[in-house]
C-alpha angles and dihedrals in degrees: 000000000000134000130028111301093192094049108129121243109252112220117218126222120238150180113232126181112241116233136022107300135145128253089028119221119223137145123190111202111250088205122018112242112266089228141003122213112211123189135181119177127196132197124208129201137173119266115272112268090023133101118321096247135037092235091058089049092053091048094057098047126067093177111096091192090057093049090049093052099037107043113089111240123189115194115204122216117268118267124207129197131182143140125250116207119206123190128172096196100101094049091044089055089049092053095245105180098209091050093048090054098036112017112203093332094113093057094044091046092054091049091052092049089056090069094046130078106261113255124206104268132207088243091050091049093050094047091044088057092049094046098039091240095280120206112276097031118109118207101147134082117285127205095229133043118266118281109246134205117217105210116199110170125304097306100053123056105153131178106224146180114226106229100181138356116198113189121196115186111200108171134030140192125240086270090051093247107149111254100173130033145156119216120198111205131194120191140182115207114231102227123195139083099321114131096240093052094044089050091052093046093049089053091050090051090050090053092050091054089053085062089071087080084078095055092114089067089075088077089072093056124089110225113184113229 
């Protein structure tokens, strides 16, 4: 027996187009990003009809509960940034025919199509003819790019807008097909009542409740009376 039988199965992140559309767009990350940068910004303003500046409002009130309830807070949607690394070396060593002919172009092309309005494709037209264009399928041009789900494990399935896609190709085959590349991605999470977002939000709330097991740590914090 070889290997490690108890080695955990490592899940991989992915972009998957939301909805029923042909041809479907999806990219499973060959290598999970080393790190994710997540950011959420907030803006604060004084209450309407109050002082001109937030600082002045804070100066005139000594009641923190009043400040909490009266100041106007706008919470921006979360943004996520990371890098995807693509490398054809393993598949080239395995003799993969598609990789030998095209390198990592199929993956890069799919990522690029995720930020363009989806044109009617030859594949879509053919399938539409075969299936009779049933309701719910989308084969025709859309005014906006596809809506994409960012899947990061079992706890995060997030609908996102892709803000930017920066592709750096670093190695090529003899036919100038890219064989190595790094893709920097910037996303904005689409927050609201959608099922994927509500699922991810519920998982986050459940994780926060688990933090209550550390409640005894509060004894080591000095809180002024």
